[in-house]
MARTORKE-433396 format. One record per residue (C-alpha): residue in one letter; x, y negated, z negated; residue number from 0. Coordinates in pm, 1 decimal, always signed. Layout:
BEGIN
+------+----------+----------+----------+-----+
: type :       xx :       yy :       zz : seq :
+------+----------+----------+----------+-----+
:    a :        X :        Y :        Z : NUM :
...
+------+----------+----------+----------+-----+
//
This chain:
BEGIN
+------+----------+----------+----------+-----+
: type :       xx :       yy :       zz : seq :
+------+----------+----------+----------+-----+
:    m :   +438.7 :   -293.0 :   +951.2 :   0 :
:    a :   +471.5 :   -618.3 :   +761.2 :   1 :
:    v :   +252.2 :   -909.6 :   +672.7 :   2 :
:    n :   +296.6 :  -1281.8 :   +639.7 :   3 :
:    s :   +180.3 :  -1448.2 :   +323.0 :   4 :
:    s :    -75.2 :  -1627.9 :   +537.5 :   5 :
:    t :   -255.0 :  -1301.4 :   +603.3 :   6 :
:    h :   -352.1 :  -1259.6 :   +240.4 :   7 :
:    l :   -716.3 :  -1347.5 :   +198.7 :   8 :
:    a :   -809.0 :  -1609.9 :    -56.5 :   9 :
:    s :   -842.2 :  -1475.1 :   -407.4 :  10 :
:    p :  -1184.4 :  -1480.9 :   -572.1 :  11 :
:    p :  -1250.4 :  -1779.1 :   -798.2 :  12 :
:    l :  -1223.9 :  -1712.5 :  -1168.0 :  13 :
:    r :  -1591.9 :  -1774.4 :  -1219.8 :  14 :
:    s :  -1666.8 :  -1461.4 :  -1016.3 :  15 :
:    l :  -1469.6 :  -1239.5 :  -1253.3 :  16 :
:    p :  -1644.6 :  -1049.5 :  -1534.0 :  17 :
:    r :  -1672.1 :  -1243.5 :  -1860.9 :  18 :
:    s :  -1459.9 :  -1024.2 :  -2081.5 :  19 :
:    s :  -1178.7 :  -1034.3 :  -2333.1 :  20 :
:    f :   -922.5 :   -964.7 :  -2063.0 :  21 :
:    a :   -708.8 :  -1239.0 :  -1912.7 :  22 :
:    f :   -699.0 :  -1178.8 :  -1539.1 :  23 :
:    f :   -421.4 :  -1270.7 :  -1303.8 :  24 :
:    s :   -411.5 :  -1647.8 :  -1331.1 :  25 :
:    r :    -45.0 :  -1644.0 :  -1239.9 :  26 :
:    i :    -65.7 :  -1372.4 :   -973.4 :  27 :
:    f :   -359.5 :  -1502.8 :   -776.5 :  28 :
:    l :   -308.8 :  -1874.8 :   -822.5 :  29 :
:    h :    +56.0 :  -1835.3 :   -715.3 :  30 :
:    p :    +71.9 :  -1598.4 :   -412.0 :  31 :
:    v :   +369.5 :  -1400.6 :   -297.4 :  32 :
:    s :   +666.2 :  -1623.8 :   -224.0 :  33 :
:    p :   +751.5 :  -1696.4 :   +142.3 :  34 :
:    t :  +1042.7 :  -1455.6 :   +113.1 :  35 :
:    g :   +804.7 :  -1175.2 :    +20.1 :  36 :
:    f :   +984.3 :  -1112.2 :   -308.1 :  37 :
:    p :   +767.9 :  -1068.8 :   -617.9 :  38 :
:    r :   +734.0 :  -1352.0 :   -862.4 :  39 :
:    r :   +869.8 :  -1267.9 :  -1203.0 :  40 :
:    s :   +554.6 :  -1386.7 :  -1379.0 :  41 :
:    l :   +370.8 :  -1082.1 :  -1247.5 :  42 :
:    v :   +335.0 :   -892.0 :  -1572.2 :  43 :
:    s :   +307.3 :  -1183.5 :  -1808.9 :  44 :
:    v :    -67.1 :  -1161.4 :  -1868.4 :  45 :
:    r :   -212.6 :   -911.7 :  -2112.0 :  46 :
:    a :   -519.7 :   -850.6 :  -2322.0 :  47 :
:    q :   -603.2 :  -1158.4 :  -2529.5 :  48 :
:    a :   -867.7 :  -1255.4 :  -2778.8 :  49 :
:    p :  -1164.3 :  -1419.2 :  -2600.7 :  50 :
:    t :  -1216.2 :  -1793.6 :  -2617.0 :  51 :
:    p :  -1566.5 :  -1937.9 :  -2637.4 :  52 :
:    d :  -1593.2 :  -1925.2 :  -2257.3 :  53 :
:    g :  -1524.8 :  -1550.4 :  -2262.5 :  54 :
:    y :  -1206.1 :  -1549.1 :  -2055.8 :  55 :
:    g :   -929.9 :  -1552.8 :  -2314.5 :  56 :
:    s :   -650.5 :  -1799.8 :  -2371.2 :  57 :
:    k :   -522.8 :  -1990.7 :  -2071.0 :  58 :
:    q :   -167.3 :  -1945.1 :  -2196.6 :  59 :
:    p :     -8.1 :  -1623.9 :  -2060.6 :  60 :
:    l :   +147.3 :  -1393.6 :  -2313.9 :  61 :
:    s :   +481.4 :  -1223.6 :  -2277.1 :  62 :
:    l :   +487.9 :   -846.0 :  -2289.2 :  63 :
:    g :   +622.1 :   -864.5 :  -2643.8 :  64 :
:    e :   +319.4 :  -1065.4 :  -2755.2 :  65 :
:    s :    +60.1 :   -851.8 :  -2584.9 :  66 :
:    g :   -188.3 :   -620.6 :  -2741.0 :  67 :
:    p :   -144.5 :   -243.1 :  -2723.7 :  68 :
:    l :    -67.2 :   -117.8 :  -2374.4 :  69 :
:    f :   -214.1 :   +226.7 :  -2442.4 :  70 :
:    e :   -525.1 :   +362.2 :  -2604.7 :  71 :
:    s :   -487.9 :   +622.1 :  -2877.8 :  72 :
:    t :   -511.1 :   +894.5 :  -2612.2 :  73 :
:    g :   -189.0 :   +775.7 :  -2448.5 :  74 :
:    s :   -377.1 :   +652.6 :  -2140.4 :  75 :
:    p :   -329.4 :   +297.8 :  -2008.2 :  76 :
:    s :   -545.8 :    +42.7 :  -2186.1 :  77 :
:    s :   -855.7 :    -85.6 :  -2011.1 :  78 :
:    s :   -682.8 :   -423.0 :  -1975.0 :  79 :
:    s :   -380.2 :   -266.1 :  -1803.6 :  80 :
:    v :   -599.8 :    -63.6 :  -1569.5 :  81 :
:    i :   -809.8 :   -358.6 :  -1456.5 :  82 :
:    d :   -500.7 :   -578.5 :  -1414.9 :  83 :
:    f :   -338.4 :   -310.2 :  -1199.1 :  84 :
:    l :   -648.9 :   -251.1 :   -988.1 :  85 :
:    t :   -699.1 :   -623.5 :   -938.2 :  86 :
:    l :   -348.6 :   -649.1 :   -798.4 :  87 :
:    c :   -415.0 :   -348.9 :   -573.4 :  88 :
:    h :   -703.8 :   -548.6 :   -424.7 :  89 :
:    r :   -437.7 :   -709.4 :   -207.3 :  90 :
:    l :   -389.5 :   -375.6 :    -30.5 :  91 :
:    k :   -749.5 :   -402.7 :    +86.5 :  92 :
:    t :   -723.2 :   -758.5 :   +214.7 :  93 :
:    t :   -370.4 :   -769.8 :   +360.2 :  94 :
:    k :   -372.8 :   -693.2 :   +731.7 :  95 :
:    r :    -94.2 :   -492.8 :   +890.5 :  96 :
:    k :   +132.8 :   -734.2 :  +1072.1 :  97 :
:    g :   +223.1 :   -512.3 :  +1366.4 :  98 :
:    w :   -134.1 :   -533.0 :  +1491.1 :  99 :
:    i :   -150.2 :   -906.6 :  +1429.2 : 100 :
:    n :   +165.3 :   -952.5 :  +1636.7 : 101 :
:    h :     -4.7 :   -771.0 :  +1924.3 : 102 :
:    g :   -316.3 :   -988.0 :  +1913.4 : 103 :
:    i :   -552.0 :   -736.2 :  +1755.2 : 104 :
:    n :   -850.4 :   -914.4 :  +1603.4 : 105 :
:    g :   -972.7 :   -778.8 :  +1270.1 : 106 :
:    p :   -691.0 :   -525.1 :  +1230.4 : 107 :
:    e :   -672.2 :   -259.7 :   +962.9 : 108 :
:    s :   -549.6 :   -335.5 :   +612.9 : 109 :
:    i :   -273.1 :   -157.0 :   +427.2 : 110 :
:    a :   -538.2 :    +27.1 :   +225.4 : 111 :
:    d :   -715.7 :   +136.6 :   +545.3 : 112 :
:    h :   -391.7 :   +293.8 :   +664.5 : 113 :
:    m :   -324.8 :   +474.2 :   +337.1 : 114 :
:    y :   -682.0 :   +597.7 :   +310.6 : 115 :
:    r :   -676.6 :   +775.9 :   +645.1 : 116 :
:    m :   -339.4 :   +925.4 :   +559.6 : 117 :
:    a :   -494.8 :  +1062.9 :   +240.2 : 118 :
:    l :   -773.2 :  +1213.8 :   +452.3 : 119 :
:    m :   -512.6 :  +1374.0 :   +676.1 : 120 :
:    s :   -354.0 :  +1530.8 :   +369.4 : 121 :
:    l :   -693.8 :  +1651.4 :   +252.5 : 122 :
:    i :   -793.6 :  +1823.7 :   +576.5 : 123 :
:    a :   -454.9 :  +1968.4 :   +669.6 : 124 :
:    g :   -446.8 :  +2345.6 :   +656.7 : 125 :
:    d :   -260.8 :  +2526.6 :   +380.8 : 126 :
:    l :   +109.9 :  +2539.9 :   +452.6 : 127 :
:    p :   +366.3 :  +2767.1 :   +284.2 : 128 :
:    g :   +534.0 :  +2589.6 :     -4.3 : 129 :
:    v :   +335.1 :  +2264.8 :    +39.4 : 130 :
:    n :   +122.4 :  +2124.9 :   -242.4 : 131 :
:    r :   -165.6 :  +1958.9 :    -58.2 : 132 :
:    e :   -286.0 :  +1772.0 :   -365.7 : 133 :
:    r :    +57.8 :  +1616.8 :   -402.5 : 134 :
:    c :    +46.7 :  +1510.1 :    -38.3 : 135 :
:    i :   -278.8 :  +1324.9 :   -106.0 : 136 :
:    k :   -120.3 :  +1145.3 :   -401.5 : 137 :
:    i :   +188.4 :  +1050.5 :   -202.5 : 138 :
:    a :    -28.5 :   +913.2 :    +77.3 : 139 :
:    l :   -219.8 :   +698.7 :   -172.2 : 140 :
:    v :    +91.2 :   +538.3 :   -323.3 : 141 :
:    h :   +351.9 :   +536.5 :    -46.6 : 142 :
:    d :   +279.4 :   +172.9 :    +51.8 : 143 :
:    i :   +153.5 :    +53.0 :   -286.0 : 144 :
:    a :   +444.4 :   -189.3 :   -340.0 : 145 :
:    e :   +322.2 :   -382.2 :    -37.9 : 146 :
:    a :    +58.8 :   -535.1 :   -264.3 : 147 :
:    i :   +346.5 :   -764.0 :   -368.7 : 148 :
:    v :   +611.5 :   -768.9 :    -95.2 : 149 :
:    g :   +390.5 :   -727.3 :   +210.0 : 150 :
:    d :   +433.1 :   -480.2 :   +493.7 : 151 :
:    i :   +789.6 :   -543.2 :   +610.8 : 152 :
:    t :   +875.2 :   -436.8 :   +966.1 : 153 :
:    p :  +1202.5 :   -429.1 :  +1161.6 : 154 :
:    s :  +1089.3 :   -742.1 :  +1347.0 : 155 :
:    d :  +1113.2 :   -933.9 :  +1018.9 : 156 :
:    g :  +1492.1 :   -894.6 :  +1021.3 : 157 :
:    v :  +1510.9 :   -755.4 :   +666.8 : 158 :
:    p :  +1783.4 :   -489.5 :   +629.3 : 159 :
:    k :  +1659.6 :   -145.7 :   +527.6 : 160 :
:    e :  +1848.8 :   -158.4 :   +197.5 : 161 :
:    e :  +1697.9 :   -495.9 :   +109.2 : 162 :
:    k :  +1350.3 :   -378.3 :   +201.7 : 163 :
:    s :  +1390.8 :    -78.6 :    -26.8 : 164 :
:    r :  +1523.5 :   -298.2 :   -307.4 : 165 :
:    r :  +1229.1 :   -537.6 :   -285.2 : 166 :
:    e :   +976.5 :   -256.7 :   -279.6 : 167 :
:    s :  +1142.8 :    -74.4 :   -569.7 : 168 :
:    a :  +1141.4 :   -391.4 :   -780.6 : 169 :
:    a :   +777.1 :   -452.2 :   -694.3 : 170 :
:    l :   +685.6 :    -94.5 :   -782.7 : 171 :
:    n :   +856.1 :   -127.5 :  -1120.2 : 172 :
:    e :   +660.1 :   -443.6 :  -1194.5 : 173 :
:    m :   +333.7 :   -279.6 :  -1095.1 : 174 :
:    c :   +405.7 :    +16.4 :  -1320.7 : 175 :
:    q :   +483.0 :   -220.4 :  -1607.7 : 176 :
:    l :   +154.0 :   -391.9 :  -1537.2 : 177 :
:    l :    -17.8 :    -54.7 :  -1564.8 : 178 :
:    g :   +143.1 :    -20.1 :  -1907.2 : 179 :
:    g :   +408.0 :   +238.3 :  -1830.3 : 180 :
:    g :   +351.0 :   +592.4 :  -1951.0 : 181 :
:    m :   +273.4 :   +914.5 :  -1767.5 : 182 :
:    r :    +58.2 :   +771.4 :  -1487.0 : 183 :
:    a :   +306.7 :   +495.0 :  -1409.6 : 184 :
:    e :   +593.7 :   +742.8 :  -1408.9 : 185 :
:    e :   +398.8 :   +969.7 :  -1175.0 : 186 :
:    i :   +346.2 :   +681.8 :   -931.7 : 187 :
:    k :   +719.1 :   +602.7 :   -940.4 : 188 :
:    e :   +808.5 :   +965.5 :   -883.4 : 189 :
:    l :   +568.5 :  +1003.7 :   -590.4 : 190 :
:    w :   +685.9 :   +679.5 :   -428.7 : 191 :
:    t :  +1053.9 :   +770.5 :   -470.3 : 192 :
:    e :   +994.3 :  +1118.1 :   -329.6 : 193 :
:    y :   +839.0 :   +964.8 :    -18.5 : 194 :
:    e :  +1103.4 :   +693.8 :    +10.3 : 195 :
:    n :  +1382.9 :   +951.7 :     -5.0 : 196 :
:    n :  +1198.9 :  +1204.8 :   +213.2 : 197 :
:    s :  +1306.4 :  +1456.3 :    -49.2 : 198 :
:    s :  +1038.3 :  +1726.7 :    -39.3 : 199 :
:    l :   +823.1 :  +1927.3 :   +199.6 : 200 :
:    e :   +529.4 :  +1713.7 :    +90.1 : 201 :
:    a :   +718.7 :  +1393.9 :   +168.4 : 202 :
:    n :   +815.8 :  +1533.4 :   +509.9 : 203 :
:    l :   +452.3 :  +1601.7 :   +589.1 : 204 :
:    v :   +323.3 :  +1264.9 :   +467.5 : 205 :
:    k :   +598.6 :  +1087.8 :   +662.7 : 206 :
:    d :   +458.0 :  +1259.7 :   +970.1 : 207 :
:    f :   +103.1 :  +1159.1 :   +876.1 : 208 :
:    d :   +224.7 :   +800.3 :   +851.6 : 209 :
:    k :   +339.3 :   +814.3 :  +1212.2 : 210 :
:    v :    +36.0 :  +1009.7 :  +1334.8 : 211 :
:    e :   -193.8 :   +753.8 :  +1174.0 : 212 :
:    l :     +4.0 :   +476.2 :  +1342.2 : 213 :
:    i :    -21.3 :   +615.9 :  +1693.2 : 214 :
:    l :   -384.5 :   +720.4 :  +1646.1 : 215 :
:    q :   -469.0 :   +366.1 :  +1538.3 : 216 :
:    a :   -271.3 :   +227.9 :  +1832.6 : 217 :
:    f :   -465.1 :   +454.5 :  +2069.8 : 218 :
:    e :   -794.7 :   +342.7 :  +1918.0 : 219 :
:    y :   -698.1 :    -23.5 :  +1954.1 : 220 :
:    e :   -597.7 :    +38.4 :  +2315.6 : 221 :
:    i :   -948.8 :   +166.2 :  +2383.9 : 222 :
:    e :  -1118.7 :   -107.3 :  +2182.4 : 223 :
:    h :   -915.8 :   -403.1 :  +2310.8 : 224 :
:    g :   -808.4 :   -286.5 :  +2655.7 : 225 :
:    k :   -438.5 :   -308.6 :  +2573.4 : 226 :
:    e :   -136.9 :    -83.9 :  +2620.8 : 227 :
:    l :    +54.0 :    -62.7 :  +2293.3 : 228 :
:    d :   +353.4 :   +133.9 :  +2419.7 : 229 :
:    e :   +584.4 :     +6.9 :  +2145.9 : 230 :
:    f :   +423.0 :   +220.9 :  +1876.5 : 231 :
:    f :   +444.6 :   +539.1 :  +2080.0 : 232 :
:    h :   +806.9 :   +478.9 :  +2176.1 : 233 :
:    s :   +914.2 :   +402.5 :  +1819.3 : 234 :
:    t :   +772.8 :   +730.5 :  +1685.6 : 235 :
:    a :   +872.9 :   +960.7 :  +1972.5 : 236 :
:    g :  +1087.1 :  +1254.4 :  +1861.9 : 237 :
:    k :  +1066.6 :  +1161.1 :  +1493.0 : 238 :
:    f :   +808.5 :  +1412.0 :  +1370.9 : 239 :
:    q :   +949.4 :  +1665.8 :  +1124.4 : 240 :
:    t :   +675.2 :  +1924.1 :  +1074.7 : 241 :
:    d :   +478.4 :  +2153.5 :  +1301.1 : 242 :
:    v :   +153.7 :  +1992.9 :  +1186.1 : 243 :
:    g :   +282.7 :  +1645.1 :  +1258.1 : 244 :
:    k :   +412.5 :  +1747.5 :  +1598.8 : 245 :
:    s :    +84.7 :  +1919.5 :  +1686.0 : 246 :
:    w :   -137.6 :  +1629.6 :  +1581.1 : 247 :
:    a :    +85.9 :  +1374.7 :  +1752.8 : 248 :
:    a :    +81.9 :  +1582.9 :  +2072.2 : 249 :
:    e :   -297.9 :  +1579.6 :  +2066.7 : 250 :
:    v :   -308.4 :  +1200.7 :  +2035.1 : 251 :
:    l :    -54.1 :  +1164.5 :  +2315.8 : 252 :
:    s :   -245.8 :  +1407.3 :  +2537.2 : 253 :
:    r :   -565.8 :  +1206.0 :  +2498.1 : 254 :
:    r :   -381.8 :   +881.5 :  +2561.4 : 255 :
:    n :   -209.5 :  +1014.0 :  +2871.4 : 256 :
:    s :   -541.5 :  +1138.7 :  +3010.6 : 257 :
:    r :   -695.8 :   +798.7 :  +2954.2 : 258 :
:    l :   -405.4 :   +615.3 :  +3115.7 : 259 :
:    t :   -415.2 :   +849.7 :  +3415.8 : 260 :
:    n :   -788.7 :   +793.7 :  +3461.2 : 261 :
:    r :   -743.8 :   +416.7 :  +3433.0 : 262 :
:    h :   -472.4 :   +408.0 :  +3697.0 : 263 :
:    n :   -662.5 :   +630.2 :  +3945.2 : 264 :
+------+----------+----------+----------+-----+
//
């Protein structure tokens, strides 16, 4: 699903941020995602700066070349990079999934809500031959992470698949630069690319969880709002790749069909 820029909640005022030596996202949060959904190039321009008397750091953004060290001596991302990255990921919590908005669902789930339940699916799935369950959890947690910048693009938005992938890849690269590069950033890129390309057993399974989560949420909204959201069931029919995905989807469909039968009797 996708999201309009209007669905982003207002960013917290600067006075609510911790008084620290880190310059937070003045350019990211004061200048939201462009109407086209493509990331603004100023995204990674802010870095750790010496504090000013007010405790927030210089108001002038630094280029990456002028920034302080991106990594601690351990090789881990610096505290500044981590907090910058997590602050951007806040958008995943506040951006509502557009497919539900288009169907008149009040208070719909966020992108982060969707990813979280997919991670739970990966956690509780039984052991499968050749499948690394821990890797499935990681893939579920990052598969939509680029939507913090580009939004949740759906077919109804009229964006070609290749363009959607290009936007998301560019956004992911910027987010990983914001994190400071290094091993963790490379792992996120690898996990995202694996999912995008459907190139492993783990990716196959998480792709199925993505669809199972979608139809389960649709079923729950049908119950809660008294709607029939056929579109989401039709669009996923016959597209499950794994036995687990097929089994879980069949259970959701069985419960939905029983409910529909009871309603019509």
